[in-house]
LOVO-290735 format. One record per residue (C-alpha): x, y, z; residue in one letter. Coordinates in steps of 0.05 Angstrom, whole numbers, plus 5000, padded with zeros to 4 digits. Example, Ala and Ser with C-alpha at 12.3 -4.5 7.8 and 13.67 -1.06 7.14 Angstrom:
# residues 2
> 5246:4910:5156:A
> 5273:4979:5143:S
# end
This chain:
# residues 535
> 4368:4888:5185:M
> 4345:4865:5114:A
> 4385:4808:5077:T
> 4399:4793:5005:V
> 4351:4747:4978:E
> 4375:4702:4915:H
> 4376:4630:4902:P
> 4451:4630:4905:R
> 4461:4668:4971:V
> 4454:4631:5038:R
> 4399:4659:5078:P
> 4424:4720:5124:G
> 4493:4710:5097:A
> 4496:4786:5072:L
> 4466:4851:5088:E
> 4426:4882:5034:D
> 4454:4955:5036:R
> 4429:5004:4985:E
> 4496:5029:4954:Y
> 4516:4955:4952:Q
> 4450:4943:4910:R
> 4460:4993:4862:A
> 4532:4982:4845:I
> 4513:4906:4838:V
> 4462:4923:4783:D
> 4511:4971:4747:A
> 4560:4920:4746:A
> 4526:4853:4723:L
> 4523:4876:4651:D
> 4577:4923:4645:R
> 4659:4919:4657:N
> 4657:4960:4720:T
> 4714:4991:4771:L
> 4687:4995:4833:V
> 4721:5051:4882:V
> 4689:5050:4953:L
> 4717:5066:5023:P
> 4753:5008:5056:T
> 4708:4973:5106:G
> 4641:4985:5066:L
> 4636:4917:5030:G
> 4673:4906:4967:K
> 4679:4839:4981:T
> 4600:4833:4998:A
> 4590:4866:4926:I
> 4631:4816:4891:A
> 4599:4756:4926:L
> 4530:4786:4895:R
> 4551:4791:4829:V
> 4590:4723:4832:I
> 4519:4693:4854:A
> 4482:4722:4792:E
> 4540:4700:4747:Y
> 4527:4629:4771:L
> 4458:4636:4773:R
> 4456:4660:4700:R
> 4505:4604:4674:D
> 4509:4540:4722:P
> 4560:4510:4665:T
> 4612:4565:4670:A
> 4667:4585:4725:S
> 4687:4647:4765:V
> 4760:4673:4772:L
> 4764:4718:4833:F
> 4841:4740:4836:V
> 4871:4776:4896:A
> 4940:4802:4910:P
> 4964:4755:4969:T
> 4957:4685:4990:R
> 4922:4701:5053:P
> 4868:4744:5014:L
> 4859:4691:4967:V
> 4849:4649:5026:E
> 4803:4696:5060:Q
> 4762:4706:4997:H
> 4753:4632:4990:A
> 4730:4625:5060:R
> 4674:4681:5046:E
> 4646:4648:4984:V
> 4645:4586:5023:A
> 4604:4613:5078:R
> 4560:4663:5044:A
> 4540:4629:4968:L
> 4516:4564:4951:F
> 4570:4546:4905:A
> 4616:4494:4887:P
> 4668:4491:4933:E
> 4717:4545:4920:P
> 4787:4521:4885:L
> 4841:4560:4920:V
> 4900:4567:4871:L
> 4971:4597:4897:T
> 5043:4585:4884:G
> 5043:4531:4939:A
> 5008:4486:4886:I
> 5056:4457:4832:A
> 5035:4479:4756:P
> 5014:4410:4731:D
> 4976:4396:4791:R
> 4941:4464:4791:R
> 4921:4452:4712:S
> 4891:4381:4736:A
> 4846:4415:4788:L
> 4811:4462:4737:L
> 4742:4429:4720:H
> 4688:4475:4708:P
> 4633:4500:4735:P
> 4683:4527:4797:Q
> 4696:4586:4839:V
> 4775:4592:4825:V
> 4801:4644:4878:V
> 4876:4656:4861:A
> 4937:4698:4865:T
> 4952:4732:4802:P
> 5019:4710:4792:Q
> 4995:4637:4785:V
> 4938:4660:4737:V
> 4984:4703:4694:A
> 5040:4640:4695:N
> 4989:4588:4672:D
> 4960:4628:4616:L
> 5026:4645:4589:A
> 5042:4567:4587:E
> 4970:4552:4565:G
> 4948:4516:4620:Q
> 4894:4566:4642:F
> 4821:4556:4611:P
> 4798:4628:4610:L
> 4747:4614:4562:D
> 4707:4576:4616:T
> 4709:4636:4655:I
> 4641:4683:4656:S
> 4667:4733:4708:L
> 4735:4751:4734:I
> 4738:4794:4795:V
> 4801:4835:4809:F
> 4807:4856:4887:D
> 4857:4911:4894:E
> 4849:4937:4825:A
> 4894:4996:4835:H
> 4952:4948:4821:R
> 4936:4938:4750:A
> 4988:4983:4728:V
> 5064:4970:4699:G
> 5076:4894:4697:D
> 5034:4871:4751:Y
> 5000:4801:4732:P
> 4933:4841:4734:Y
> 4957:4871:4667:V
> 4968:4804:4633:A
> 4904:4774:4659:I
> 4864:4836:4630:G
> 4901:4830:4566:R
> 4886:4757:4559:A
> 4814:4771:4572:N
> 4801:4821:4523:R
> 4838:4789:4469:D
> 4796:4726:4484:G
> 4737:4705:4523:P
> 4718:4777:4545:R
> 4690:4752:4614:A
> 4656:4804:4652:R
> 4701:4844:4698:V
> 4688:4872:4760:L
> 4749:4914:4793:A
> 4751:4933:4861:M
> 4790:4988:4905:T
> 4792:5035:4957:A
> 4839:5080:4921:S
> 4854:5078:4843:P
> 4904:5126:4845:G
> 4924:5202:4857:G
> 4936:5216:4782:S
> 4895:5212:4720:L
> 4944:5175:4684:G
> 4941:5116:4731:R
> 4867:5116:4735:I
> 4871:5111:4658:Q
> 4919:5051:4662:E
> 4877:5012:4710:V
> 4818:5024:4664:W
> 4852:5002:4606:A
> 4887:4945:4632:N
> 4828:4915:4662:L
> 4781:4933:4598:G
> 4734:4976:4640:V
> 4671:5015:4613:D
> 4636:5032:4679:R
> 4653:5065:4740:F
> 4622:5066:4806:E
> 4649:5116:4858:Y
> 4629:5126:4925:R
> 4656:5170:4981:T
> 4642:5177:5061:E
> 4591:5235:5040:Q
> 4556:5193:4987:S
> 4476:5194:5010:P
> 4473:5119:4995:D
> 4530:5106:5038:V
> 4527:5155:5097:A
> 4482:5111:5140:P
> 4528:5059:5141:Y
> 4586:5090:5163:L
> 4616:5084:5233:H
> 4660:5147:5225:G
> 4732:5158:5233:I
> 4766:5220:5267:G
> 4836:5241:5241:V
> 4882:5279:5288:E
> 4950:5308:5275:T
> 4993:5306:5331:V
> 5057:5347:5325:T
> 5119:5325:5361:V
> 5180:5375:5383:P
> 5241:5353:5359:V
> 5297:5358:5410:P
> 5362:5404:5398:P
> 5408:5346:5395:E
> 5367:5310:5339:V
> 5360:5378:5300:R
> 5439:5377:5303:H
> 5445:5315:5278:L
> 5401:5331:5223:A
> 5434:5388:5202:V
> 5502:5357:5205:L
> 5473:5300:5151:L
> 5440:5357:5109:R
> 5513:5385:5108:A
> 5538:5322:5081:A
> 5487:5313:5031:V
> 5498:5385:5007:A
> 5577:5364:4995:R
> 5556:5311:4948:Q
> 5506:5359:4914:V
> 5555:5404:4908:D
> 5600:5346:4863:V
> 5539:5336:4823:L
> 5532:5403:4811:S
> 5605:5412:4788:K
> 5590:5358:4733:Y
> 5529:5394:4708:G
> 5488:5340:4740:Q
> 5432:5384:4778:V
> 5428:5457:4798:P
> 5470:5485:4858:A
> 5435:5471:4923:G
> 5387:5414:4889:E
> 5380:5361:4927:F
> 5309:5333:4933:S
> 5298:5260:4931:R
> 5263:5263:4867:R
> 5320:5306:4831:A
> 5371:5260:4859:L
> 5332:5197:4836:L
> 5328:5226:4764:E
> 5400:5238:4762:V
> 5418:5168:4787:G
> 5374:5144:4730:N
> 5406:5182:4679:R
> 5475:5166:4701:L
> 5461:5095:4695:H
> 5429:5098:4635:R
> 5493:5138:4607:Q
> 5536:5084:4636:L
> 5498:5032:4595:S
> 5506:5065:4532:V
> 5585:5078:4545:E
> 5587:4998:4558:R
> 5544:4979:4499:A
> 5589:5016:4453:Q
> 5654:4988:4486:G
> 5681:5058:4512:A
> 5715:5077:4572:A
> 5662:5116:4620:A
> 5687:5187:4630:P
> 5720:5197:4702:A
> 5673:5254:4716:G
> 5621:5205:4703:L
> 5639:5156:4754:W
> 5649:5213:4796:A
> 5579:5233:4797:A
> 5556:5161:4800:V
> 5591:5156:4869:T
> 5569:5222:4889:A
> 5494:5211:4872:Q
> 5494:5144:4913:A
> 5527:5181:4970:A
> 5478:5238:4971:A
> 5419:5184:4972:M
> 5450:5154:5033:K
> 5456:5216:5067:G
> 5378:5234:5050:L
> 5358:5167:5076:H
> 5399:5175:5135:A
> 5363:5250:5147:L
> 5297:5224:5143:E
> 5313:5171:5188:L
> 5338:5216:5240:I
> 5279:5273:5231:E
> 5216:5220:5222:S
> 5239:5161:5259:Q
> 5290:5166:5315:G
> 5361:5161:5342:V
> 5364:5085:5347:D
> 5334:5081:5273:A
> 5391:5124:5245:L
> 5441:5086:5291:R
> 5419:5020:5265:E
> 5430:5042:5188:F
> 5495:5072:5197:L
> 5513:5008:5230:G
> 5494:4969:5168:R
> 5530:5016:5119:Q
> 5600:5001:5129:A
> 5628:4934:5093:P
> 5628:4871:5132:S
> 5695:4838:5151:R
> 5734:4816:5088:G
> 5687:4857:5038:Q
> 5720:4914:4998:R
> 5688:4987:5014:W
> 5646:5013:4955:T
> 5661:5085:4929:P
> 5591:5110:4951:S
> 5606:5080:5020:Q
> 5674:5114:5033:R
> 5650:5179:5006:A
> 5591:5177:5051:F
> 5616:5149:5117:L
> 5686:5180:5110:Q
> 5649:5251:5101:D
> 5673:5292:5163:E
> 5603:5311:5183:D
> 5576:5235:5183:V
> 5636:5216:5221:R
> 5615:5269:5276:Q
> 5545:5244:5268:V
> 5571:5173:5282:E
> 5617:5205:5341:S
> 5553:5233:5377:I
> 5509:5181:5369:L
> 5561:5139:5411:R
> 5543:5179:5473:G
> 5474:5200:5460:L
> 5420:5180:5504:T
> 5360:5219:5477:V
> 5312:5191:5432:E
> 5260:5217:5382:H
> 5194:5241:5429:P
> 5149:5202:5372:K
> 5171:5133:5406:V
> 5145:5163:5474:A
> 5086:5191:5445:T
> 5067:5130:5404:T
> 5071:5086:5469:V
> 5028:5138:5507:R
> 4974:5147:5454:I
> 4971:5070:5453:V
> 4971:5053:5523:R
> 4914:5103:5534:E
> 4869:5079:5479:E
> 4876:5006:5506:L
> 4863:5022:5577:H
> 4801:5066:5549:R
> 4766:4994:5534:A
> 4784:4929:5541:A
> 4761:4903:5476:T
> 4798:4958:5439:A
> 4850:4938:5381:R
> 4907:4987:5354:V
> 4949:4986:5286:I
> 5014:5026:5294:V
> 5045:5045:5222:F
> 5122:5050:5213:S
> 5152:5052:5148:Q
> 5214:5015:5179:Y
> 5227:4955:5210:R
> 5277:4983:5260:D
> 5225:5028:5282:T
> 5181:4967:5292:V
> 5230:4930:5338:D
> 5244:4998:5377:R
> 5169:5001:5391:L
> 5164:4936:5408:L
> 5216:4940:5456:T
> 5187:5005:5494:E
> 5117:4966:5496:F
> 5154:4908:5533:D
> 5188:4957:5577:R
> 5119:4979:5608:L
> 5103:4912:5630:G
> 5028:4929:5626:D
> 4990:4871:5616:P
> 4931:4918:5585:A
> 4984:4925:5526:V
> 4994:4862:5483:R
> 5037:4883:5425:A
> 5067:4844:5366:A
> 5108:4851:5307:R
> 5073:4844:5239:F
> 5118:4848:5180:V
> 5132:4818:5115:G
> 5161:4755:5095:Q
> 5234:4772:5078:S
> 5287:4774:5130:A
> 5327:4832:5144:R
> 5391:4825:5169:G
> 5378:4772:5236:E
> 5307:4792:5241:A
> 5268:4742:5209:A
> 5200:4764:5169:G
> 5137:4728:5183:L
> 5109:4681:5131:S
> 5043:4687:5101:Q
> 5016:4631:5147:K
> 5044:4669:5211:E
> 5017:4733:5188:Q
> 4945:4696:5185:V
> 4958:4664:5253:Q
> 4976:4731:5288:L
> 4918:4758:5250:L
> 4876:4708:5287:D
> 4903:4724:5354:R
> 4891:4800:5344:F
> 4815:4785:5327:R
> 4810:4744:5388:E
> 4849:4796:5430:G
> 4905:4754:5455:D
> 4941:4805:5414:V
> 4914:4875:5420:N
> 4963:4925:5387:C
> 4997:4904:5319:L
> 5059:4950:5306:V
> 5066:4938:5229:A
> 5098:4950:5164:T
> 5062:4967:5092:S
> 5044:4895:5093:V
> 4985:4909:5137:A
> 4961:4961:5098:E
> 4915:4919:5043:E
> 4868:4868:5047:G
> 4867:4850:5121:L
> 4798:4820:5152:D
> 4801:4858:5216:I
> 4732:4884:5231:P
> 4742:4925:5290:A
> 4804:4968:5294:T
> 4795:5030:5343:D
> 4856:5064:5331:L
> 4911:5068:5275:V
> 4972:5110:5291:V
> 5016:5135:5233:F
> 5084:5140:5259:Y
> 5102:5181:5199:E
> 5057:5215:5146:P
> 5068:5180:5077:I
> 5053:5221:5012:P
> 5025:5163:4971:D
> 4948:5167:4974:V
> 4935:5096:4964:I
> 4972:5075:5017:R
> 4945:5128:5062:T
> 4879:5109:5051:I
> 4888:5037:5056:Q
> 4923:5056:5122:R
> 4866:5096:5150:R
> 4814:5045:5125:G
> 4836:4993:5177:R
> 4792:5035:5230:T
> 4724:5053:5234:G
> 4694:4983:5205:R
> 4653:4960:5257:A
> 4646:5017:5304:R
> 4672:5091:5309:T
> 4753:5095:5299:G
> 4809:5145:5303:R
> 4874:5155:5263:A
> 4924:5192:5288:V
> 4985:5219:5245:V
> 5048:5239:5283:L
> 5084:5299:5254:V
> 5151:5319:5271:A
> 5160:5395:5276:D
> 5205:5432:5227:G
> 5219:5367:5191:T
> 5200:5338:5120:R
> 5141:5310:5154:D
> 5101:5369:5151:V
> 5107:5369:5078:G
> 5087:5300:5071:L
> 5028:5315:5114:H
> 5009:5367:5073:R
> 5023:5334:5009:A
> 4977:5278:5032:S
> 4912:5316:5043:F
> 4931:5357:4984:S
> 4941:5292:4934:R
> 4881:5253:4966:E
> 4834:5325:4947:R
> 4860:5320:4878:R
> 4845:5239:4871:M
> 4769:5256:4889:H
> 4767:5312:4846:E
> 4798:5264:4791:L
> 4749:5208:4804:L
> 4688:5257:4808:E
> 4707:5269:4738:R
> 4718:5200:4712:V
> 4650:5182:4746:Q
> 4624:5243:4706:Y
> 4650:5216:4644:E
> 4629:5146:4652:S
> 4561:5165:4667:E
> 4565:5200:4598:H
> 4585:5136:4561:G
> 4664:5145:4547:H
> 4722:5128:4580:A
> 4766:5181:4625:P
> 4797:5227:4578:A
> 4850:5286:4597:L
> 4813:5343:4582:P
> 4828:5419:4563:E
> 4844:5462:4629:P
> 4779:5500:4615:R
> 4736:5438:4602:R
> 4766:5413:4662:R
> 4740:5471:4709:Q
> 4671:5465:4673:K
> 4663:5391:4692:L
> 4684:5402:4765:L
> 4637:5465:4774:S
> 4581:5415:4749:E
> 4603:5358:4801:F
> 4554:5351:4862:P
> 4578:5375:4927:N
# end
């Protein structure tokens, strides 16, 4: 294995890969957005660029920003391991602002969370003019009001340090890609896929499987009742002209909610009393959203998840009912659902299917590692209960969730997350049952199987989840789809959106190579460009 030879890189610390070398060469002298599949060494690319900037100007500092404290600490360890460089300075919210400013003495490699840097910039406490290079990890976050945007703006308005932005997936729409591009001041694009000729030799491969799970009649009946409850609230919205009759997609109802609350704000600002019909529509929209969420839970999560959700909807002792709680929980069909749930013993077959798939994988190889992803903590807790009931020493599962507490269930602090990942890496734990907190930036070198308890339409999150496997050896990703439910459409949409994203990225690459930022083309020109892309 050839290794990188550079005066600032420790001998043998970094493998010299062809595609990484090409990307580094491109990124050294132009602000570059790198899109590279998870597990193919975006951090190694950053380290090589950092090394060269430290060599070019030994008096300047480098800034490396990453979204979370565990990821910041991970990057700092990698800098110390791989480079001959000043001891990395880790800046997070755990350090008081006045102490942070006192620690900044160039030349340094500063590894920080973006919230800290953005806050200190706003207070004039961060010396951006001493920075020669800024590395943005998980750069797809550079949209809206995320702190990356403020850092990018300050850099464009001030020292114009070189920018290296990295992500596995910048977004599924041209608008989002353009926003990331503009906010970080990017002027070059380096994009690779699993099929790129210089990447393919380094891939271990990921097999993606879809497992369709039949839904029991008892569960389907609950879904029918909840759909009827949602339709009843939609009828109220239709009566007041808010939606067409029968329209109750989640997106449509969210748009209605935003429109209604804007209208309420206008009425309040004018000191006028809101019309009675407006309040009725607000109540119906909120009740319909509760019903849609309940429907999603019974179709894609399970009976226990729905039971837990409904149990949280009633006001606590001494609290008053809100109009939407009353409209939802006193609906005749919702009351029938609650009645059926009290005596229902059947569970969604996804639970047993997940347990079976995980158990088979962990019995297949003693060193195997598995991550199960679910959208909901209730499902995470239910799966852990089922794994515990197995009493199988080969299955050592643990809950991996975010910091916030939900009801009586405590979250995991970032320190606890790091400790659990160490246990997972060492094999003390071999199955993480996780929410979205495990999707991004984990240093897990060898995960053999990733299970999607439900498909998700968000292309960035899909790619991030799938990228947890296939890093050090061939991996599998299994997506569970409940037959005849919204899972089917979400799964289809996920593939479609990822395909469109790659088409967009190919066009952005084309335009970048021809010297200009991505711009929305005429439809005919878009087809012409796509026809010119290499297969």
